[in-house]
C-alpha angles and dihedrals in degrees: 000000000000119000131183108249123193114216126197139172130192117202110276095012140099123266109272127206136195130185109211091196088057107047111208096023107120131154144174141203134180091224123048094223090059092054097088092054092047091049090050090050091049091051092050092050094046093051101031111149094014122119090241145329122255118287117247106275103176147033133231089261089064092060108026095094096040111118091226091063106050131124098031134070136251133244131187105226128192107230114195103220092180086079089064102050112095095178110130116238117204114226137171116227133171120222132168111274092238091055092050088053092049092047091049093049094049093041090052093049088053093045091244133130119243091254094052091049093050092046091051091048090050093048089048093052093046092049088050091051092048089051092050091048090057093057 
């Protein structure tokens, strides 16, 4: 979902960002190209454990003349709210029997449930893919 994000920079400082539709969500990055990822992280931290963050309720036009948001510039950033929701979703998957036994063995040795282990493995692989895509 796209949100208006106000970006500002004081001389000698990092780029700052604020999301008016998410009061209290602020972020910063030394490089402008790093700002979207830092804003996403700030949203995830602010709403950690919640079912979701607030939906976008405004546009840049709503805020551009607000005295609080002067001297910087605006971006529309795509914030992935699916990274916030911790609501468990039941699904039915099929895996080879030998793999299920290996998963259960490793999960047990780490004091995890099968579901937790599979979720961690999926997160690990997606993070690895994202890192490879950046290079």
